[in-house]
C-alpha positions as CSV (number, residue, x, y, z in Angstrom):
1,M,-59.4,107.5,-31.4
2,T,-60.7,109.4,-28.4
3,P,-58.3,109.5,-25.4
4,S,-59.5,107.2,-22.6
5,T,-60.0,107.9,-18.9
6,P,-59.8,105.6,-16.0
7,Q,-62.8,103.2,-15.9
8,A,-63.5,103.8,-12.2
9,T,-65.1,107.1,-11.3
10,S,-65.0,107.0,-7.5
11,L,-62.2,108.9,-5.8
12,A,-60.9,105.8,-4.0
13,D,-60.5,103.9,-7.2
14,R,-58.5,106.7,-8.8
15,I,-55.8,107.0,-6.2
16,A,-52.5,105.7,-7.7
17,S,-48.9,105.6,-6.7
18,A,-45.4,106.0,-8.2
19,P,-42.0,104.4,-7.6
20,I,-40.5,107.8,-6.7
21,S,-42.4,107.6,-3.4
22,W,-40.0,104.6,-2.7
23,G,-37.0,106.6,-3.8
24,V,-36.8,105.1,-7.3
25,C,-35.6,107.9,-9.7
26,E,-34.0,108.4,-13.1
27,V,-31.4,110.8,-11.7
28,P,-27.9,109.2,-11.3
29,G,-26.8,108.9,-7.7
30,W,-30.3,109.4,-6.3
31,G,-29.9,107.3,-3.2
32,V,-30.5,103.6,-2.7
33,Q,-32.8,102.1,-5.5
34,L,-35.2,99.5,-4.2
35,S,-36.1,96.5,-6.3
36,P,-39.3,96.4,-8.4
37,E,-40.4,93.3,-6.4
38,R,-40.3,95.1,-3.1
39,V,-41.9,98.3,-4.4
40,L,-44.7,96.7,-6.3
41,T,-45.4,94.2,-3.5
42,E,-45.6,97.0,-1.0
43,M,-48.0,99.0,-3.2
44,R,-50.4,96.1,-3.3
45,E,-50.1,95.5,0.4
46,L,-51.2,99.1,0.9
47,G,-54.2,98.6,-1.4
48,V,-52.9,100.7,-4.2
49,V,-54.7,99.8,-7.4
50,A,-52.5,101.5,-10.1
51,T,-49.1,102.9,-10.5
52,E,-47.0,104.9,-12.9
53,F,-44.1,103.0,-14.6
54,G,-41.2,104.8,-12.9
55,P,-37.8,105.4,-14.7
56,D,-36.7,103.4,-17.8
57,D,-34.6,100.9,-15.9
58,F,-37.1,100.1,-13.2
59,L,-39.5,97.8,-15.1
60,P,-38.5,95.5,-18.0
61,A,-37.9,97.4,-21.2
62,A,-40.0,95.1,-23.5
63,P,-43.6,96.4,-23.6
64,S,-45.2,93.0,-23.0
65,E,-42.9,92.1,-20.1
66,K,-43.5,95.5,-18.5
67,A,-47.2,95.0,-18.7
68,E,-47.0,91.5,-17.4
69,T,-44.9,92.6,-14.4
70,L,-47.6,95.0,-13.3
71,R,-50.3,92.5,-13.9
72,A,-48.5,89.8,-11.8
73,H,-48.6,92.2,-8.9
74,G,-52.2,93.1,-9.3
75,L,-51.6,96.6,-10.5
76,S,-53.1,98.6,-13.3
77,A,-50.8,100.9,-15.3
78,V,-51.4,104.7,-15.1
79,G,-48.7,105.6,-17.6
80,G,-45.6,107.4,-16.8
81,F,-43.3,110.5,-16.6
82,V,-41.2,110.9,-19.7
83,P,-38.5,113.6,-19.8
84,V,-38.0,114.8,-23.4
85,I,-36.1,117.6,-25.1
86,L,-38.8,119.8,-26.7
87,H,-37.1,123.2,-27.2
88,D,-34.4,122.2,-29.7
89,A,-35.5,122.5,-33.3
90,S,-32.8,120.0,-34.4
91,V,-34.3,117.2,-32.2
92,D,-37.5,115.5,-33.3
93,P,-39.2,114.1,-30.1
94,V,-41.9,112.1,-32.0
95,P,-39.9,108.9,-32.7
96,A,-38.8,108.5,-29.1
97,I,-42.3,109.1,-27.8
98,E,-43.8,106.7,-30.3
99,A,-41.4,104.1,-28.9
100,E,-42.4,104.9,-25.3
101,L,-46.1,104.6,-26.2
102,E,-45.7,100.9,-27.2
103,S,-45.4,100.1,-23.4
104,F,-48.3,102.3,-22.6
105,V,-50.6,100.6,-25.1
106,A,-49.4,97.1,-24.1
107,A,-50.2,97.8,-20.4
108,G,-53.5,99.7,-21.0
109,A,-52.0,102.9,-19.6
110,T,-53.8,106.1,-20.4
111,R,-51.6,109.0,-19.2
112,L,-48.3,110.3,-20.8
113,V,-46.7,112.8,-18.5
114,L,-44.1,114.9,-20.4
115,S,-41.5,117.1,-18.9
116,A,-39.5,119.7,-20.9
117,D,-36.0,118.2,-20.3
118,T,-33.1,120.6,-20.3
119,G,-30.6,118.1,-21.7
120,Q,-28.6,118.4,-18.4
121,V,-28.3,115.7,-15.7
122,G,-30.6,116.2,-12.7
123,Y,-32.9,119.1,-11.6
124,D,-30.6,121.5,-9.8
125,S,-30.2,124.1,-12.6
126,R,-31.7,125.0,-15.9
127,P,-30.9,127.3,-18.9
128,T,-33.2,130.1,-20.1
129,L,-35.4,129.6,-23.1
130,T,-35.1,132.0,-26.1
131,D,-38.3,133.1,-27.9
132,E,-37.5,130.8,-30.8
133,Q,-36.9,127.8,-28.5
134,R,-40.2,128.5,-26.7
135,T,-42.1,128.5,-30.0
136,T,-40.5,125.1,-30.8
137,L,-41.4,123.7,-27.4
138,F,-45.0,124.7,-27.7
139,A,-45.3,123.3,-31.2
140,N,-43.8,120.0,-30.0
141,L,-46.2,119.8,-27.1
142,D,-49.2,120.0,-29.5
143,R,-47.6,117.5,-31.8
144,L,-47.0,115.0,-29.0
145,A,-50.5,115.5,-27.6
146,E,-51.8,114.5,-31.1
147,V,-49.5,111.5,-31.3
148,A,-50.6,110.2,-27.9
149,S,-54.3,110.8,-28.6
150,A,-54.0,108.7,-31.7
151,H,-53.1,105.8,-29.4
152,G,-55.9,106.6,-26.9
153,I,-53.6,108.2,-24.4
154,V,-53.9,111.6,-22.8
155,A,-50.7,113.6,-22.8
156,S,-49.9,116.4,-20.3
157,L,-47.0,118.7,-19.6
158,H,-45.5,118.5,-16.1
159,P,-44.1,121.9,-14.8
160,H,-41.1,120.6,-12.9
161,V,-38.2,122.2,-11.0
162,G,-35.0,122.2,-13.1
163,T,-36.8,121.8,-16.5
164,M,-37.6,124.3,-19.2
165,I,-41.1,124.8,-17.7
166,E,-40.8,125.6,-14.0
167,S,-42.0,129.1,-13.0
168,T,-45.4,130.7,-12.9
169,D,-44.5,132.7,-16.1
170,D,-43.6,129.4,-17.8
171,V,-46.9,127.8,-16.8
172,N,-48.9,130.8,-17.9
173,R,-47.1,130.8,-21.3
174,V,-47.9,127.1,-21.8
175,L,-51.6,127.7,-21.0
176,A,-51.7,130.6,-23.5
177,G,-49.4,129.1,-26.2
178,S,-50.3,125.4,-26.3
179,S,-53.4,123.3,-26.2
180,I,-51.9,120.5,-24.1
181,G,-53.3,119.7,-20.7
182,L,-51.2,120.2,-17.5
183,C,-50.1,117.6,-15.0
184,L,-50.9,119.5,-11.8
185,D,-47.9,118.5,-9.6
186,T,-48.6,120.3,-6.4
187,G,-45.1,120.3,-5.1
188,H,-43.2,121.3,-8.2
189,L,-45.7,124.1,-8.9
190,L,-45.4,125.5,-5.4
191,I,-41.6,125.5,-5.6
192,G,-41.7,127.1,-9.0
193,G,-43.8,129.9,-7.5
194,T,-47.3,128.8,-8.6
195,D,-50.1,128.4,-6.0
196,P,-51.5,124.9,-6.9
197,V,-54.8,125.6,-5.1
198,D,-55.4,128.6,-7.2
199,L,-54.3,126.9,-10.4
200,A,-56.7,124.0,-9.8
201,A,-59.5,126.4,-9.1
202,R,-58.9,128.7,-12.1
203,H,-57.8,126.2,-14.7
204,A,-59.5,122.9,-13.9
205,D,-60.4,122.5,-17.5
206,R,-56.7,122.3,-18.4
207,I,-55.8,119.7,-15.7
208,A,-55.3,116.3,-17.4
209,H,-53.4,114.5,-14.7
210,V,-52.5,115.1,-11.0
211,H,-49.4,114.4,-8.9
212,L,-50.2,115.0,-5.2
213,K,-47.3,116.1,-3.0
214,D,-47.4,117.9,0.3
215,V,-44.5,120.3,0.9
216,R,-42.8,121.7,3.9
217,V,-42.8,125.4,2.9
218,D,-39.8,126.3,5.1
219,V,-37.6,123.9,3.1
220,A,-39.2,125.0,-0.2
221,K,-38.3,128.6,0.5
222,R,-34.7,127.6,0.9
223,V,-34.7,126.1,-2.6
224,Q,-36.4,129.3,-4.0
225,A,-33.7,131.4,-2.3
226,G,-30.9,129.3,-3.7
227,E,-29.8,128.1,-0.3
228,L,-30.5,124.5,-1.1
229,T,-30.4,122.5,-4.4
230,Y,-33.6,120.6,-5.2
231,T,-31.8,117.3,-4.6
232,D,-30.5,118.4,-1.2
233,A,-34.0,119.6,-0.2
234,V,-35.5,116.3,-1.1
235,G,-32.9,114.6,1.1
236,Q,-33.8,117.0,3.9
237,G,-37.5,116.2,3.9
238,L,-38.9,118.7,1.4
239,Y,-41.9,116.4,0.9
240,A,-44.2,115.2,3.7
241,P,-47.0,112.7,3.7
242,L,-50.3,114.2,2.5
243,G,-51.8,116.3,5.3
244,D,-48.5,116.7,7.2
245,G,-47.2,119.6,5.0
246,D,-48.4,123.1,4.2
247,I,-50.4,122.6,1.0
248,D,-54.2,122.4,1.2
249,I,-54.4,119.1,-0.6
250,A,-58.0,118.5,0.3
251,A,-59.1,121.9,-1.2
252,I,-57.4,120.9,-4.5
253,V,-59.1,117.5,-4.6
254,R,-62.5,119.0,-3.8
255,S,-62.0,121.8,-6.4
256,L,-61.1,119.3,-9.2
257,E,-63.8,116.8,-8.3
258,A,-66.4,119.6,-8.3
259,A,-65.2,120.6,-11.8
260,G,-65.7,117.1,-13.1
261,Y,-62.1,115.8,-13.1
262,T,-62.2,112.0,-13.6
263,G,-58.5,111.2,-13.8
264,Y,-56.0,109.7,-11.4
265,Y,-54.6,111.3,-8.3
266,V,-51.0,109.9,-8.2
267,L,-49.4,110.1,-4.7
268,E,-45.9,111.3,-5.1
269,Q,-43.7,111.9,-2.1
270,D,-40.2,112.1,-3.7
271,T,-37.7,110.7,-1.3
272,I,-34.0,109.8,-1.2
273,L,-33.1,106.6,0.7
274,T,-29.7,106.2,2.3
275,S,-30.1,102.5,3.1
276,E,-32.6,99.7,2.5
277,P,-35.5,100.1,4.9
278,A,-36.5,97.4,7.3
279,T,-39.6,95.4,6.5
280,D,-42.8,97.4,7.1
281,A,-40.8,100.6,7.5
282,G,-39.5,103.4,5.3
283,P,-41.5,104.8,2.4
284,L,-44.4,102.3,3.0
285,T,-45.3,104.0,6.2
286,D,-45.4,107.5,4.6
287,V,-47.5,106.3,1.6
288,R,-49.9,104.6,4.1
289,R,-50.4,108.0,5.8
290,S,-51.0,109.7,2.5
291,L,-53.6,107.0,1.5
292,D,-55.4,107.4,4.8
293,F,-55.5,111.2,4.3
294,M,-57.0,110.8,0.8
295,T,-59.6,108.4,1.8
296,G,-60.6,110.7,4.7
297,I,-61.3,113.7,2.4
298,A,-65.0,114.6,2.6
299,L,-66.4,115.5,-0.8
300,P,-69.6,117.5,-1.3
């Protein structure tokens, strides 16, 4: 079966969102967690057409119920971010991913976003890969890409702070040692030391999915210097609405569109909420700013 792509080809119809922009996260203790009803309703109020699933406990676990929840809110399913241990030869990731894909198929989702989980809680530290573990990781990436493809789903690897694939060297090794596509997450790449504008321009053929984050570089530098943990940085406003930070998001979009990218652009402004926002306030206002920025990008 050939992996599918979003049916819509216009840029506006390929802008999606994710629950993390509303502070919904898989990490224990990650601030106030808003209800699915509020998050999904606000997405539709903003005109968002599609969303990623969010963490395991956000939507119903049963594939049919998960799919119906999104349909009831008028949202298409993009797919989702799935942390999985890939570097441990004693752990076979295929059964767990096969189980995850049941929900993807039921909802008509097309994108599986893998992260190379460390096995630790959170994203504030990570161990170092041995050569043997790296070989195992790359082999598992290729296996999982094939498993997903058999279901009509495109798998990608998400370089992510606090995972086994974070740095520029990590990214380059994945590009050379595996055939899987990348999820170009502009924020995590920058914090890990990779220029996302350059990566999008040089390796557009390997970009299978996109998470758009704008970053306040002064805060990012404090993470890189070890002055702030990643979690603390998010709480201190590491991510800004698109166009309000220091990444040239428009250049990335133009570069990928010129190269023929037809996938989703998922707006992800990770945030940590300390209280339930008032109606028509909080994350909704930031996502609205990001949507306005995206629809204002002039393409050739």
